[in-house]
N, C-alpha and C positions, 0 to 999 in steps of 0.2 A: 406772527402766525400765518399771515397771508402768504408770505414767502415759503414757509414750511409746508403748508397744505398744497400750494400750487406746485412746489417742487416734487411732492409726493405724487400728485396727479400726473405731472409730466413723466415722472419715473415709471408710473404704472402703464401709461400709454406706450412709452418707449419700450418698456419690457414686453408689452403685448405684441408690438411690431417685431421685436427681435425674436419672440417666441413663435410667431406665426408666419410673417412675411419672409423673413430671412431664410428659414428652413425651406420654404417653397421655392424661393429664388435659387437657393443653392441646389436643390433637387433638379430644377430645370437645367441649370448649367451642367450638373453632373451627368444627366441623361444625354444631353446634346454632345458632350465631350466623349461619353462612352460609345455613342453611336459612331462618331467620327473615327475613334480609335479602332473599332471593330471593322469599319469599311476599309481603313488603311491597311490593317493587318491582313484582311482577306485578299486585297489587291497584291500586296507584297508576297504573300504565300503563293499566289498564282504565278507571279513573275519568277520566283525562285524555282518553282516546280518545272516551269517551261524551260528556263535557261539551264537548269542542272542536267536535263536530258540532252540539251544541245551541246553542253560542255563535256559530256561523257567521252565521246569518241576522240576529240582533240586532246583531252588530258591523257587518254590511254596511249595515244600516239605521240604525246609531248609536242603537239602542234602549237607552238607559242603564238604564231600569227593569228590562228583561228580563235584561240582563247582570248587574245587581246581584242579582236573585233567584237566578239560576243560581249565582253565587259564594257566596251565603249557603247554598245547598243543599250545595255542595261542602264548605264548612267544617264542616258538621255530621257529615261522615265522621270517625270517631275517629282515623283515621291521618293526617288532614290538619290542620295547625295554622295555615296561612295560605294565601290564594288571591290572585293578582294577575292582572288581565286588562288588556291594552293592545292598541290597534289600531295599524296601520301608519302612520296619518296623524298620530299623536301627539295626537289630540283627546280620546281616551278612555283613562282610567287608573283602574281600580276595584280596590280591595284590601279583603279581608275577613280578620280574624284571630280565632282561637278565644280565648275568655276564659281558657284555661289559661295559667299562667305557666311559661315554659320559656326556657332560655338559647339565644341565637342560635347559639352554638358547637355545640350538640347537634342542630341541624337541618341537613337536606340539601335543596337546591332541585332540582326536576325540572321541565322545561318541555316544551311541545309547541306547534308552530305551528297556527293556526286557518285552515282553507281553506274558501272558499265557492265553490260551483259557480254562476257567473253565466252570463249569455247569452254572455259573451265567453270562457268557459272557466273552469278552476280558478284562483282568485285567493287569495293569502295575505292575509288581512285583519287578522291580529293574532296574539297569543301569550298562552297561559295558563300560569302558573307556580304550583307548589304547594310548600310547605315541609313536609317529613316528618321524623320523628325519626330520629336516627342510632342504630342498634341496637348495643349493647355485648355483650360475651361473656356476662354474667350477666343481662342484661335480659329474656330470653325463656325462662329455665329454669323448669320446672314444679316443684311441690312434690315429686313423686315422684323427680324427678332430683336435687333437693337432698338427699333422704333417702338415696338410693343413694350419693352422694358422701360423706356423713357416715360411713356404715358402712365404706366403703372406707378412709377415713383412719384410723378406730379400729383396723381390722385391721392396717394397716401399722405403727402405733405399737406394737401388742402384739408383733408379730414383732420389731420393732427392740429392745424392752426385753428379750425373751427371749434374743436373740443376745448382747447385752451381758452379761447375767448368766452365760450359759454360758461365754463367753470368759473372764470373771473367774475362774470356778471351775476350768476345765479348762486354761487356758493361763497366765494371769497368776500364779496361785499357784506352780506349779513354776518359772516364770521368776524369781520373786522369790527362791526358794531358790538357784537357780543363780547369780543375781547376788550373793547374800550370800557364797557360797563363793568366787567370783572376787575380791570386794572383800577378803575375809579373806586370800586368797593375796597380793594386791597389798600390803596394809598390813603383814602379819606376815612375808612372805617364805616361809612354809611352804606346802606344797601341801594345801589343804583339799578335802574331797569333798562331794558333794550328797546330802542325805538324802531321796530320793524314789524310790519303787518303783511301777511300773505297767507294764502291757504295751503301752501306746500309744506314740505317737511321743515324747512328753515323757519317758516312762520310758527309752526307748532313748537319748534325748539325754543324760539324767543318767548312764546307764551309760557312754556313750562319754566323757563329760567326766571321770568318775572314772578310767577307764583312761588317758586322756590325761595326767592329773595324775601318775599313777604313772610313765608313760614319761618325762615331762619331768624328774621328780626324777632319773632315771638319766642323762638327757642333760646336765643341769646339772653333775653331777659330772664328766662327761667334758669339758665346755666349760671348766670351771675349770682342769682339768689342761692342756688345749690352750692356754689363755690364758697360763699360766705358761711353757710352752715357747715361744710366740710372742714374749713379752716378752724372754725370754733371747736369742732369735734377733735381734730388733730391736736390742738393745743391744750384742750381740757382733759384728754385721756391721761390717767395717772400711770403712764409708762414712758420709757425713754424711746420715743419714735424719731427716726430721721430718714430722709430720702436722699438717694444718690442719683446723679445723672449717669449717662452711658460711660463717662470717663472716671467714674467713682469719685466725683467731686460732690461735696455736700450741697444739695439743692434746697433742702428744708429741714428744720428740726422743730420738735415740739417744745412748748414752754417747760414741760416737766424735764426734758433732756437738758435744757439750759440750767435749770435749778440743780440737777444732780451732778452736772459736770463743772459748773462754775463759769462757763463761757458765756459771751454775749453773742447774739445772732449776727450782728454786723462783722464780728471777728472771724467767724468760722464758715460763713456762706461762701461757696465756690472754692473752699479749701479741700485739697485731696484728703480723704478720710484716713489714709494710711499714715499721714503725718501725726495723727493723734494716737497711733499704735506704737508700742515699744519696738525699737528697731529689731530686736531679736525675734519678734513675732510677725514682722511685716511680710516675710515670704509666705508664712502660713496664711495670712489674710489674703495675699494676692492669689493663692492657690485654692481659695475656699470653694470656688465654683466647680472645681474638678473633684471635690469630695463626694462620697456617696450620700445621697439625700435620704434622710430617715423619715421625714414628715412631708410627703407629697412633693409639691413643686418647690417648697422652701428648702434652703440649705443653711446649715449652722456652722459656726466656728467660734472657738473660745480663745480670746487674746487678752493681753494686758493693755488697758486703756490709760492714757495720761490725762489726768484732770487739769483744769486751769491752774490749780494750786501746786501742781507738780506731783501730787500723790497719784499712785497707780492703783487701779482696781481690776480684778479679773471680771471680764464681761462675756456673756454668751450672746452672740448676735445671730438672730434668726432673720434671714433675708429672703425676700420674694422678688423675683424679677417682674417688673410691670408688664413687660412684653409677653409674659407667659399667659396673660389673660386674653390675648388675641385682640386687644383694642388699639394696637399700634404704638402704645406708649413705650418709651425707652427709659432705662434706669431701674431703680429698685426701691422698695420700701422695707425698712428694717426695724426690728424691735430689739433694744439692747437691755439686758438684764444683768444686774450686779450679782456675780456668783463667787465673790471673794471668799466668803466663809465656807461655801460648799467646796471650793477648790482646796482650801486648807484642810478641810475634813478628808477629802480624797487623798491628799498627800499623807496625812496621818494614817489612813487605812492602808495605803500602799506600803508605808514603812512597816506597819504591823505585819503585812502579808509577806514581806521579804526578810523579816527579822525573826530570830529565835527568841521565844518568849522567856526562856530560862536565863540565857547568857547575854542577851542583847546584841549578839553578833548576827551577821547575815545567816539566813537559812540556806538550804540548797538552791532554792529558786533564785534568791537574791544573789548568791555567790555566782551562779551560772551567768546571770545578767552582767554582774560586775566583771567577770572574767572576760566576756566578749568585749566589753567596753575597754578594758585594760589592753587587750590584744590590739584593738583598733588604734589606741593611743601609741602603743609600742611600735606598730608598723609605721605610723605617721612620724614618730620621733626617732626611729631607728635604734631603739633600746631593747633590752631583754626583760624577761619576766621569770622569777623563780617561784615555783609552786611547792609548798610543803604540805604533805598529807600526814597528819599526826593521829595516831591511834594509841589510847591509853592501855597499857598492859595490865591484865588482872583486874580490870575495872568491874567485870561482871561479879567477881566475888564480893565486892563491896555492896552491890545491890542485893545479892543473895544473903549475905550475913548481917549487914547493918540496915538494909532497907533502901528504897529508892530515894527517900528524903536525904539520907546521908550521901548517896551518890550524886544528887543534885548539888549538895554543898561542895563536894570535891570538884565538880565541873566548874562551879563558880570561882573557887579558889584558883583553879588552873588558869581560867581566863584572866583573873586579876594579876597573876604573875606574868602572863604572856603579853597583855596589851602594852605595858611600858616599853617592850622591846620593838614595837612596830613604829614605822614612820607615818607621816600624814598621808602619803599617797598609797600606803599599803592597805590591804583588805584582809579580814579574817572572817571565817564562817564556821558554824557548827553544822556539819552535814547531817548529823543524826547520831543518837546514842553517845558514844565516846570518841567519835571521829571528827576531826577538825581539819580545815584547809586554810592555808595562809598564802597570800600573794604578795610578793615583794617586787616593786616596779622601779624603773628608772636606772640611772647609771650604777654600775657595780652590783647589780642584783644577784649575780652568781656568787660573788664573794660574801655579800650580806646573807644569802641563803645558807651558805655553809656555816657561817658564824652563828646564825640564829639556831640552826639545828643543835650546835654544841651547847648553846646557852639554855635551850629548852631541856636538853638531857641533864645539864648540871643542876637546874633548879628543882629537879625531882629528887635530888639528894636530900632536900629538906622535907620531912614528912608533912602530910596534910593533917590538920586538926579538925576532928568532928566531935564536938563537945568534949568528952573526957577521953576519947579514943585518938590514937595516933596511927595514921595509915600511910604506908609507904607504897608508892607506885613507880612505874617507869613508863617510858613512851617509845614506841617504834615509829620512826619518821622516814617517809619517802620524799626524795627531792628530785624534781625535774625542771628543766629550763626550756623556755620558749625564745627563739625558734629552734634551738639546737636539738631538742628531743621531740618536738611536736609541731604540727602545722596548724592546729586549731585549739580552741579552748577545751573542748571535750577530750581531745587526745592528750593535752597537757595534764588534765586531772587524772586521766586513766594511767598515764605513765608514772605519775607520782604515787598513785595507789598501788601499782605493781611494785614499785621500789619499796613501799612500806611493807607489803606482804613478803617481799624477799628478805627484809630485815627481820620480820617475825620468824620466818623459817630458819634464819641463821642465829636465833637466840634472843631476839627482842632487845630492848633497852639500848637504842642507838639509832643512827641515821644511815641511810643508804641512798647514794646518788644513782639515778636510773642509768642503765647501760643496756646495750643490745642483748647481752647474755640473759638478762632478766626476761626480756620478751621471748627469747628462745625457750627458756624454761617454762614460761607461761603457755606458749604454744604447744610445747611438749606435754604439759599437764592437760591442756585442752584436748590434745590428740588422744591421751590416755583415757580421759573421760569419754570421748567418743567411742574408743575401742571397748570400754567397759559396757556402755549402753548397747553396742552391737553384740558383744559377747553374751550379755544377758538375754538378748532377744534371739540369738542364733545358737545358744548353748555351746559356746566355745570353751567354757571352763571345764576342767577335769581334775580329778584327784590323782596325783602321782604318789606312789607308795615307796617309803624307804624302810628297809628291814630294821627291827630292833632285836638284837641277838643276845644270847647268853654269852657273856664275855669270856667265860672259861671253856665251855664246851662247843660254842659256835652254833648252838641250836637257835633256829629262828623263833623268837617268842611272840613277836607282833610286828606291826607296821605303823609308821606315822604318815598320815595323809597330808600331803603338801599341795597347795593350790598352784595350778599352772593354767595359762591361757594359750590355746592352740589357734593362733591367728592365721587365717587362710593365706595372707601375704607375707607377714613377718615371721611366721613359724611359731616355735614354742617361746612364749614370752615369760621371763622370770617374774616372781611375785613382788619383788621389792617396791618398785614404783607403783604397781597396781594397788597394793595394800594401802599405801599412804594416801593416794588419791581417793580410793574407795572409802576410807575412814573419814576424809574431809567431806565428801559428797553424800555420805550416808548410805551408799550402795554396798558396803561391806557386809551388811546383814543378809542381803539377797545372795551375794556371792558365797557367804558362809553356809547358807542353807543348801545351795547347790553342791558345794564340796562335801558337806555332811552326808547328803543322800548318796552322792557318787561313791564316797568312801565306804558306806555301809553296803551298797550294792557290790562293790569290789570285794569286800570281805566275804560276802555270800558266795561269790565265784571261787575265791581261794579255798573256802571251806570244803569244796568238792574234791580237793586234792588230798590223798591219804597223808596222814601225819600233820595236817594243818587245821584240824577240827577245833583246837583250843587256842589258836592264835587270836590276837586282838588287833583292833585298829584304833589309833589315837588321833583325834581330830581337834585342831585349834578352834576355839570359839571366841569371837570378838566380843568386847564389852557391849557393843551395840546389839548383839544377839540375845543378851540376857534380858528377856521379858517374860511375862507370865505364861506365854504360850510355849516356851522352850521345852519343859518336861513333856508336854503333850506331843510335840513334834518328835521327840526322841522315842517315846513309847510307840507312836504310829510307825516310825521307820523300822524299829526293831521287830514289830509284829509283822510288817509287810514282808521283810526278808528272812523271817524266822531266825533271828540272831539272838543268842543269849545275852542279856543286858550286861553281864560282867565282861563281855568281849568288846564293849564300846567304852573307850576312855576319852573323857572330855578334858582337853588341855586348856588351862587358863593362865593368864599372866598377872603380874602384880597390879596392872591397871584395873583389873576387875575387883581386887580385894582391898586396895589401898584406902578407900574411904569408909571401910567397915560398914557398908550399907546393909541394914537388916533385910531388905528385900533380896539382895544378892545372897545373903546367908540362907534365907528361906528357899530360894531356887536351888542352891547347891544341895540342901538337905533333901529336897524333892527328887533331884537327880540321883542322889545316893539311894533313896528309898526305892526308886525304880530298879536299882541294881547296877547302874553304871558306875564306873570308877572315875575319880578326879585326879588329874596330874597337874602339878605346879611347874610351868615351863619357865626356862631362863632363870632358874633359882640362883640366888647369890648376887644379882646385879641391882636389886632394888634398895630401898631405904630401910625396910624392916622385915625382910623376908622371913627370918627365923620365927617371928611371932605368928606368922600365918599358919604354921604347922600345928599350933595349939588352938587357934581360933576357928579354923575352917576344916571341913572333912576332906583331907588330902590323902590319897593312896599312893601316889607315885611322885617322886621328886626328880626333876631333870636338871642336872648340873649344867649351867650355861657353858657353851663351847669356848668362851673366852678364857676360862680357867684351863681347859684341856689344851688349847693351843699354846699356853704359856709353859707347858711342860717341855723341858729340854730345849729352851730357846737360846741357850748360850750363856745365860746369867744364872750362876749357881744360887745366888741369894733369892732372886725372884722365883726360881724353880723350887727352892725349899719352902718358901712361903705359900706358893700355890698348892704344893703337896699337903701342907698343913691345913689349908682351907678346905681342900677336897676331902681329906680324911675327916675333918670336923663335920662337914656337911653330911657325909655318909654316916658317921657315927650317930649324929643327932637324928637323922632320918630313920635309921634302923631302930633307934630307941622309941621313935614315934610310930613304929610298925609300918613304915613306908618303904616301898621299893625304890632303888636309886638307879637312874639311867644317865650315863655320861653321853653328852652330845658332842659331835664334831670330832670323833676319833679318826685320825688320818694316817697314823704310823704304827708300826709294830711296837716301838718303844712306848708310845702312849698307852697301847693296849696292855702290855705287860706291867707297866707302872700302875695302871688302874686295877689290875688283878691283885697286885700286892697290897693295894689300899682297901680291898674288900668290896670293890664296886661289882654289882651283879650283872647289870645290863649296859649295853652301849649301842650307839648308832653313829654312822659317819661314812665318809668316802672309802675308808679302809675296808669296810665290809661291802657296801654297795651304795650307789647313787640313787636318788629318787627316780623311779621309772614308771612309765605308763602301765596300766593293768595288763595289757597284752604281753609286754616284756617280762613282767613279774611272773605271769603264768607260764611263759616259756621257760624262764629260769627255774621255777619250782618243778616243772614237769621233767626237766633235764635230769634231775636226781629225785626219783620217786620218794626217797626218804625225806627230802626237803628239810633236813635238820642239821646239816653240816655247814660249818662256816666256810669250808673250802668251796663248796658248790655255790654259795651265795657270792663270795668274793670273785668267783670266776665270771 
């Protein structure tokens, strides 16, 4: 300690000298040197100014001898070591050097131009340069200054030595005695006192130290007593307590911990605690301190602990760092709780949360988690995954007709047939309702996926048994592969779902492998959905009218309103794709209402043309429009536009009538009671169309255009059969007091043939295409009679 304190004292004094004396000494030298430099420069400037004037005339006259004499005179100055004179023409270059030896690095060059006053004014005729010595800090000091500096240094050294001697006697000596007492206390364990008495600070320090030693002896006795009590509490607490040092080694364990784990204290003290943790959980235990703390300063971790018997138990460790209390202690105190039963209960609850309660398969949540895990494994192993999306066709009819209990039995039987087809590493899920997803993993997953699709389709050939009932179903299956078709789990499931819907659109009962065309169709359908939403908001839908004429006379009897969308960018969009998408999304009702109102409004405009007062308009009504409010809507529209009800014809298809719904029959009767007429569209293409004429109030029968197109198709046998069918439909319809309209007439042959069969009315491209109301009005106004086939066809 003496060496350390004395070294610090010397360092402090030396530092003070360096901080005060050295800067002052440096400042003195700098000022002296600066003054010498200034004097030298002023002298040299005077010499240069004087001699430049003397050199002007000789340089102008190129008098080399005179220039040389002046240069020699300048060199004789003791402050000048070299002179060089040059003229502006480069013809004269004279240099003179003093015989004294001096290094070029110690010289400084100063120059001045030489100006001569000629008849033409001031002219620079040359330049004179001199080399002068560079002045250093000590080069110009006088003997008196050197003596003063020497006395100053001796005084400083004397003060420095006196300070060190006084420090050694007054400070270091008592510190050595204090250090000896402390070392004796440390080595021997007993409290030693300092033998030093004085009235200064060191004496008071020694006195305070002796009093402190006496107080510590008393506190040590109390601490030993408290330690015994703490140890008893630590061991008698009925909890698994253990303490770790800063290196996570076991520093202490409670007796209860030893009883619960089976270890002895001597075996586990100083043992790294992680060695008692299952190897799989050791990284979790090592990272426990970085976890979010939920209960104040303590942090918790759940790991599997290895008992002395080899049995493992799940334990929750709540650990508190001793250093967090601010008492300087290192290490931690932990409470270990056996949570084996709680962990098993959590596992059971998790399994229930990710499982479908009806089939025992994974639910959607569990499937998504399994899918992500399978993709990670496939990426690691470089294998593929096949995803099957299975939807049961016509399953809704089982719930509707036999009840949901019967539907649950069918789902259970489906799963019983499917599970034997899966491997140990495969996964199956019920996503909801009658939708299932299957994952096939490992080598050959694409081949296995294709084979599994075929086997699932085949086992639907065997009917499902529900008590005494036998139910036949089929399945639509979509198949997609990772990574060929998708880059993520969500995308893989989406692609298989798209493939399944493509299979459904193509007739159900089979499998479809995903391809890019499916996505193109899906995007096209999504674009149509967007266009429909925009069209409904911006009123892009309009009713185009196609004339319905008397097939014999050519008189225009009415019009069929056909839906069109006038897209601002795509132009006029045909109805085919729009209708199918609108029926799926449920917007067909909104579109139908817009077309219905537009058609009635157009009929009101046509009615203003002479000869068109009794024409009618036929409007197709979707099954989704048949609700209790339809008759009221029709009455409101007819009243708003002052249209006679008989001039509005409601066209319906077999889809409206096929289930013989009493509600549909009631609505049709109400429409008839209003005065509107009913037309049966596309007649002859359904399963039981003839029976509808007797069961429903039909006024007009429209023969489907497929029959008309078959006339004169080159096959006499087909032509003959179609004529018989058309004649039969017409005869039956007339017997039922129904008018008959032939759709799709495109040639004169078809028209004349239909006349021979007794058909009354027709429509088709032969007469006119569907046109916007403006074009129809122009066409009708072109012939004020408005009743000749020639004018319409033109």
